[in-house]
N, C-alpha and C positions, 0 to 999 in steps of 0.2 A: 443416596448422597449425604453426605455430610458437608455442612459448608461452615468454613472456620471464621466466619465474620462476626464481629462484637456484635450483640444483639440486648437483652432485656438486663437492667442493671441490678434488679433485687426481685427472688421470687421464692413466691411459698409453695412448698411442697404439696402441700394440698390446694392450693389455688395461686394464680398469679398474682403477684404483690405490686402492679403497674403503678408506678408514680406517676402515669399521666393525669392532666387536670382534668380530661373528658373523656369519657368512653363514648364512642359514636363511629359507624359503619357508613360507606355509600358504597352503593352498586358503581360496576363500569361505566354505567351509562352517561355519569357525571362527569367524564374523564372529557377534559377538552379535546377538540379536535385540532386545534394546534397549540404549541408554546405562548404561554403568556410573556408580558416584558420581565417578568422574575428570572426570566434564564437568558444567558447569553448566548446565542444561536447563530448559526451561518449554516442556513439549511441546505443541503445536497439536493439540487431537483431534477438531476440529470441521473440517469444509471452509468456505472462502469462497471467495467469487468476485466476481471484478472484471473491468473492461475496460479496456484503455488506449485514449490517445490514439488510436491507429493502428488500433483496433479488435478488436485481440486479446483474445479473452477468457480471462482468468488464474482458474484453478481451484487453489487450495491444499488441500492434503491434509497429512498426516505421514507420518513415516517408518518406522511400524509395518506399512505395507501400500503400499510405495511403486509408482508407475508402473515400467515396464521401462528408459525412459529416466533417472530417476533412481535406480533402484537401486544404480549403483556409488557416486553421493555418497552416498547414506544409510550403506551399507556403510562408505565412508571414514571417515564420520563416527563411526560406532559402533566400529570398530577404534580410533580416535583414543581415545574413552573407555574403552574397554576394557583399551587396553595402553599409551598413552602415560604417559612416566615422571612427568610433571605434572601436576595439575589444567589442564584447559585451559575456557578462557572462551569462552561461544557467543558474545557478541558480538564478541570479537576473530576466530573462527573464520569468522564471518558477513561480518565487514568483508574479511578476506583472501580470502574466495570470489569476492566482490565485485571486490577491485583483479585479481584473477587474469582475471576478465572486462575488466577495462580494458585488460590488458595483452597481449590476444588478437590476434595477426594471423593470419586465416584466408586460407589459399591455394586453398578451395575454395568452391564456392556453396551455401548453404541456404535462409536468407530467413526471413520471419516464416510463423506461422501462424495460422489462425482460431480456434485453443483451444490452451491450453498448459495441463497438470497439472502443477503442481510438488510436488513432495512434500520438504516440508522439516523438518528435522529438531526444529526448536524455535520459538518465536514470535519468538527473535532474527534468527531468517533470514527473514521476511517481506520486507524491501528487496530481499533477495539474490533472491527470486522474482520481484521486480519487474524487478530488474536483468537477470535472463533474459532477460526477455519485451524490455526495451529493446534488450539485444545483438540478439537475432534480428530486430526491426522497424529497427536503423541499420546492421546490418552483414549480410553475405552468410555467415555462419557458420551450420554445421549445428548442431544441437542438442547431436549428439556431441561436437563440437567445444567448444560452451559449457560442457557438463558436465566434459570434461577438464580446460579452465581452471579452472574453479570449484573442482575437487578440488586440481589443482596451486596455488591459490592457499590455499585452507583450509590445507592442508599445509605448503607451504612459507613463506607469511606468517603466515596465522593462530596458529601455533605459535611462532613466533619462534624456531624451532630450524634451525642451520643443515644439519644431518645428517638431519632428517625430511623427505623428498620425495615427490613423486609420478613413478612413472615411466609413460611412455605405452608400447604394445604396441611401438613402433618403437624406444625407447629401452632397452626390456626385451631387444629382440634385439640390438641394438648391444653392449650392455655385459654379456654372459652371459659371465661368465668361464671360460674352457678348462682346466681343472684340471690337464692335462698339459701346461700352460704352451707351449704350441705356438698361435701365432695369426697373423694377416696385417694387416702396417702397414708402418709407417715405423721403428718402435724408438726411441720416445723417452719420455722421462717429461716431462709439463707441468702447469703449476698455475697456478690463475689470481692476478695477485700484485698488489694496490692500492697504487699508487706513492705514494699520500699516506699510506699507513699499512705498509710494508713489512714490519715486525715483527707485523703483525696476523694474523687467520685465513684472511687470501687473500680472495677474492671468486668470483664466477660469470658473472654479467651483465658482458661485455667492453664497455668505454668506453675513453673517452679515460684515465681515470686505474685503471682494472681491466682490466691488461694478460694475454696468453696468455704465458707465460714458459715456455721449455725448460730444465727443471730440469737434465736429463742424458741424452744420446743414448746409447743401450747400446751396449757395446762390440762391434764387428762388425757394428753394424745399418745399413740404407740411410742414416738418418737423419745416422749418424756418417760414413759415405763420402762421402755429398753435401757435407759442409764444416757441417753445421749444429752448432752451439755450445751449453754452458750458457751461459744468460744471454741467449739472444735472444730477442727478442718476435716473434712470430707476427702480423702484421698482415693478411694477406690470404691465401685458399685459391684455386687456379686463378682467381686474377683478382678473387675477390669480397672484401670488408671483411670483418672480423668483429666491428667495434662495432655494439652492439644485439643480440648473439647470445649465447647461453648456450655456456660452455667445452663442454660436452657435447655441443651441435650441430656446433663446429667439429671435435673428436677424433672423432665421427661421419663427417664427411665427410673428414677425413683418413684415416679408416682405410679399407681397400678390397682387393681381390683381388690375391694376389701376380702380380706382373708388370705391374702399371699401373702409373700415373705420375700423380703428383699435384704440385703445383707452390705452393710455400710462399711469400709475400712475408715477407722478416724487416727488422726493425731492430738493426742492431748499434753502438751507440757513435755513435749519430745519422748512421749511414749505411743506406742503402736496400739491401737484397739480393734477388735472387731465386734458389731451387733447387729444380731439378725432381729427384724422388726418386721411383724404382721401388720401391715396395712389393714386401715379400717375407714369406714365411711365417717366423716367427721364432721361435726357442726363446729363452726367456727364461732366462737362467742365474741362475736364483734360489740357488742355496747356490754360494759358491765358497771352495776350502780351499786353503792350501799352508803349507811351513816356510819361516820367513824365517831371511835369514842368522844370525840372533840364536840359532837353535835352539827361538825360540817359533811355536808353531801358531797361523796366521791363518784364522778363519773369518769369511765373510761371507753375511748374509742378504739378499736384496732383497726378498721381501714376504712375508707369514705367509698362503701359499696352503696349500690343506687336506693338502698331502701335503708341508708344509715341515717336518713335527717328523722324519718317515721320514729325509729327506735329511740334517738338521743330525745325526741319530744316526750315521748313516752314515759321515758328515765326521768328527765327533768319535772315532770307532772308529778310522777310518784313522789321523788324526793320532796318537791316543795308541799305535797298534802302531808309528809312526813314531819313535814314542821322546821325543815333546815332553812338557815337564812344567808348562809354564805356556799360556795361550792368551788369544788378544786374538780378541774376539767383536764384529763390525764390524756394529752396526744404523743406521748413517747413511743418511739419505734413507729409511728403510724406514717405507713408510706404514701397516703392521698387517695386517691380514685376520682371520683364522680365531682363534677364542678356544680352541679348543680346542688348535690347533699351538700357541698361546703356552703353556698350560699344561702340555702336554708337554715343549716345549723349556726352557722355566724349571726343569722338574724334572729336565734331565740333569744340571743344576750344584748341586740340592738334595737333600738327606738327607729332609728330613721338615717338617711345617708345611703352610701353605698360601702358596698363590701369589696370590690375589686372591679380594676379596669383591665382588659386585654387589648394589646396593640397589635396588628398585624399590618402587612403594607397596606396601605391607603384604607385600613379599617381601625376605627377604634369604638369598642363597646364596652359600656357600662354596666355593672351588675348592680342594681337595687337592693336595699334591705327589704325583705319581705316581713309586711305588716304581721302583726298577731303573736310575736314572741313571747313564750312563756316565763322567761327571766330578764326583761330590759331594765328593770327599775333599777338605779343605782343601790338601793338598798339592800341588794342582793350583791355580796362581795364576790369576786371570781379571781381564782389566780389559774392560770394554763401552765401545765407541765410538759417541756419540749426536752428533746434531747437532740443527739447529732444524725439520728435517724428519722427524726419528723421532717417529713417530705411533702412539696405539692400542695394538696390539698390543705393539710396541716398547716403550713405555713402563712395559706392564706387567713385562714380562720384566727391562727396566733397572731398575723401579723395586723388585719384590722382591729382587734380586740386591743392588741397594744399601742397603736396609733390613735385610737378613740378614745385612749383611758378607760377603758371599760375594764382591763383585765391587768393582773401584774402577772409577766411571763417569768416563768422559773424555769432553770436547767442550764442546756448547753446550745451554743449557736447551730440553728437548725441545718439541715442538708445543703439549700441553694437550689431548690428546681423552681424556676420561673417560666417555665412554658407550657403550652398546652398541643397536645395531641391529638389526632384525628386518624382512624382507620379507615383506607379507601380499597376494596375488592379488586381483583385482578380476575380477567378472564379465565387464568390457568389453576383457578383455585385457591389461590394466594392472595397476599394482601401486602401494603405497605404501610404503615405508621409513620405521618410526617408530623414536624413540629410547624403549626400554624400559627401560632401567637404567642407572645409574651405578656404575662400578667405582671401589674404594678398595684400596688397599694392605693386607695383613694387619692391619696397626697402626693404621690408619683415614686415612692419606694420601689427599688428593685430588687425583687426577691430572690435573685439570684447569687446576692452575698449572704444569704439566710437571715432569718430573725435572731436578733440578737437581743437574750435575755435581759431583764430588769435585774436579775439576781442571778448568778453564776452559779453555777455548781460542778463540782469536780467528783467523780464518780467515785466512792471509796467502797472496796469489794468487802471492806472488813466493818463495815458500819453495823452498829447493831440496830438502826432503824433506816428510814428511806428517807435520806437527806434532802430529796426533792419534796417530798409531803412536808417533812420538817419545816421547811422554808416558807413553803406555801401558807401551812398553819401561822406562820412567825407573820407574815404580811397580811395575811388578813386578821392578826390582833390576838391570836389564841396564845 
């Protein structure tokens, strides 16, 4: 089955670069038995029955006691009602589920049944139940595939939130993050880029205007060795085109066991190229640090993995032991990750106060600075580098360091990712990832507009040196 529903925004071919503020999972045992007040409901408490034109008997029941086939769908609906950050409208959820069915492309054989018992969450979903029957009668999809497509549409389209998605069992397996940082693939960061809106939030469904662009091949990676460059458009994989497919689908195809080959069709400056890359086991260099010629410490974080805070702390310790008195902290193209890591990393530079606040319906959480930071002294100058791809946890750290006056922020306006996601497992082996809260700086600034640097930098590909670092050094008095 292939679901053409927009999913993840930016993906690392060796590891998912999820711009989610928190990575956590819950089992279906936590699914509420009834929808919360977050959903607009009108529950159908009685059974109704009809017969389609093709003769399939349709029996409609409610989600209080769903059939086994529809239980994942009902669970997903209840999770939306219990956890989504905003009120969800049933009519929009039902319309999204129907659109998901319309976008379903099956690769297996299912077929119609003599009878279907559809468990609908509310009366607004009656047309959805009939759409399920229509899909089974007109196509070759199995009922399980239809349910998956409906969940994907309800979450990915009905919520109108690019960060809330359905993850099929195969997608979950493909995108499990190895916290050790060792994975297998070609080693490149990619992004869906809408060429009609290059400054927008990106895109997921590849098309004539939505391109899969190489953001950055990792240093020493197979992608770099093969000659793949930043800015390349991926147009085919092993001879198959990418249009009409999801970014995550193509990433899953490109990833694979070390030692195997994958051939990428690339467009670069109007020229068509082809690269055959041998996949390898790649250790992602998540933290880099050095002492620059000026004597300033340089510290770079690639992503906020669950162990990034420990690695950053050790790097700061070594830089201070080397005698540096100022630090440049590079968060360029860092898509974020663990919220706990963000809090701990920001705390390395702050003495007290809050790092951020999250707000959800009826709930407000404050995340205080953790004591014992190694570089909290104002005598240690600090500049933070960001760009338009710095997102999520990167913005949390840059935002609080700017707001408290602890650091000078240098670069471009950041991505603008101000929400927290949580993953909830479903009984069918898949999961849904929902936006459960929004985060703000301690003084209430919404990070959805991005962090606006103190010193703006325009990228110059012909510059002989790094203008971000040059500006940071100047800000630090060098």
